[in-house]
C-alpha positions, -999 to +999 in steps of 0.1 A: +539-345+368+541-324+402+561-296+380+593-277+388+593-261+425+621-256+451+606-288+471+606-312+440+643-329+450+626-333+485+594-347+473+612-372+448+635-383+477+606-390+500+589-408+471+617-431+469+618-436+506+582-443+513+569-452+545+550-425+566+557-388+563+545-365+591+541-327+580+547-301+608+546-265+604+530-231+616+500-219+598+505-206+563+536-226+557+523-248+530+519-283+547+486-291+527+503-279+496+534-300+502+512-329+511+492-328+478+523-322+457+540-355+476+510-377+468+509-364+434+547-372+430+540-407+444+512-412+417+532-401+390+559-426+400+534-455+404+536-456+441+505-460+459+497-435+485+472-422+513+467-387+523+459-379+558+444-347+567+448-340+606+442-304+605+407-304+619+405-266+616+415-256+581+407-291+567+412-300+531+402-336+533+367-343+549+348-320+573+363-297+600+363-315+636+372-346+618+406-364+605+401-376+570+419-403+550+419-401+510+436-432+488+458-422+462+465-458+447+459-444+412+465-412+395+426-407+387+423-406+426+442-372+430+411-353+412+390-355+443+414-353+474+388-333+493+368-363+495+374-384+526+373-422+519+376-429+558+369-404+586+377-405+624+355-379+647+377-355+670+349-332+675+367-298+679+387-276+656+413-269+685+436-296+700+431-280+733+411-305+753+407-331+729+444-340+724+436-377+731+406-379+705+428-362+681+459-383+686+440-414+683+419-405+657+451-400+635+468-429+645+437-449+637+441-438+602+476-441+597+477-478+608+449-482+581+469-464+554+501-485+563+486-514+558+474-502+523+497-483+506+534-477+502+535-441+512+514-425+540+514-387+540+502-370+573+492-335+573+488-316+609+474-288+626+493-256+628+498-259+667+538-263+670+545-245+704+534-242+739+523-272+761+491-283+737+510-281+705+541-301+717+521-324+738+499-333+706+530-336+681+547-360+706+520-383+711+513-383+675+548-392+673+545-421+695+513-436+679+518-428+643+554-438+641+564-418+613+598-428+594+603-390+582+591-357+597+591-327+571+591-295+589+582-262+569+593-231+584+598-193+577+626-187+602+635-206+634+600-213+649+603-252+646+638-253+665+621-260+699+597-286+686+623-304+663+649-305+690+621-323+712+615-346+683+651-355+676+656-362+712+631-385+719+623-404+686+646-422+657+626-408+629+645-388+602+636-349+604+640-329+575+638-292+575+627-269+547+616-236+538+580-224+538+564-226+505+567-190+491+535-194+470+512-199+501+497-162+508+490-159+546+453-161+554+435-136+577+413-148+605+384-140+582+398-162+555+399-191+578+365-188+592+350-186+560+370-214+547+358-234+579+323-222+572+323-235+536+338-269+547+310-275+573+283-263+547+298-289+525+294-317+552+257-307+556+246-307+521+209-314+513+190-337+515+191-332+554+169-355+576+158-352+613+164-386+634+149-388+669+176-399+690+174-418+725+196-407+754+211-440+756+229-439+723+257-412+732+293-417+739+303-404+767+270-418+782+247-393+794+241-387+834+207-396+844+182-366+846+202-343+823+179-315+807+185-326+770+180-289+760+216-283+772+226-306+743+210-285+718+233-274+687+264-297+698+282-310+670+282-348+670+302-377+650+276-403+635+292-439+642+281-474+627+281-505+645+322-509+638+332-479+652+336-460+619+325-422+616+300-419+589+296-381+589+286-350+612+255-342+626+240-315+649+215-320+679+185-301+681+158-301+710+123-293+707+095-302+731+115-324+753+127-345+721+160-347+710+169-351+672+201-351+649+201-333+616+224-351+593+224-363+560+246-393+570+220-413+592+212-444+572+237-467+592+238-449+624+242-467+656+253-443+681+265-406+685+297-390+699+295-360+714+319-333+700+332-301+721+315-273+698+280-259+691+275-251+656+250-225+639+237-240+607+228-208+594+261-187+599+284-218+606+298-202+635+312-225+662+316-220+699+338-246+722+319-260+747+333-282+777+314-315+780+319-315+818+302-283+821+275-292+796+266-325+813+278-321+850+282-284+856+319-293+860+352-273+849 
C-alpha cells in the first residue's frame, strides 16, 4: 500500500478517476514523489498505469535530456521505476529552444501509454513561469490532453499558470500543498544528481561507431567542419523513430564517431543541444544554428 500521507485522499480519488494526470509545480514541490505514490496506489488497487517522466533535467526515469516511460501494469514493475521502457529524445536539460521537441516527445509517450493502460501519470519540469515555462505547459496541455492537472505549490506561485490552464482547457485542475517531506535541493545537489543519471546512461561496455555525415537529423550542411560536432550529445534512433539511448560524438583525424552502449540497432542520430564531458559529466548548452551555420 502507498501508506498514510496527507496526499492519500487525492491519490485514491485519482486512481478511481483514471485517465491522464499531468503534474505541475516548481522545483522541490514533490512532483516525482507524488507521481510515484500515484502509480503505487494504482498498482495496489489493481489499476494498470504508466509513469512518464518529462523532467529532462532532474530525471527519475531514463537519462537526462529525454522523456521516459515506465509501465506499471503489475505491482512487481514498481521495483525499477528508474528504468525507461520507452524513450523520446529531447536533447537538452532546459526547455528553452527545445519546446517543440519537448512537447512532441511527451505527447508521443502519452499517446502510447493512453492506449495501453488505465492511468497515465505525467511528471513535468519545474518551469512554471515566464514565456518559456507557460508556453511549454500550454502546448503540453494541447497535445497530451490530460483529464486532470495536479498542481503542487508552497504558496501561490502556481496561480498565474493555473489561471491560464483553466481559461483555455477543460481539464480539472486540483491544487494541493507541496510535499513537506521533500528537502529543497541545492544547485550542487542537482548537478550531482544529473551527473549520476548521465553516468548511468553511459555504463560499460561502451563502443565507438564510425558515423557518416548523412545519418543526422537535422541534416548537416555541405562542407561543415565535423570537428565542430565534438562532444555533442546525440540520440540514437532505430528505423522506426524510436530512441535507443544516448551517445556522444567524438572527432579525430577527420573521422566522426559516436561513443555509446546502445549502437546495435542504430539507424540514425538526432543532434542534441548540449555538449557533455564524459569525465566530469558537466554539460553546456549549444545552439545548433551556431554550430552548423554560424547563425543565432
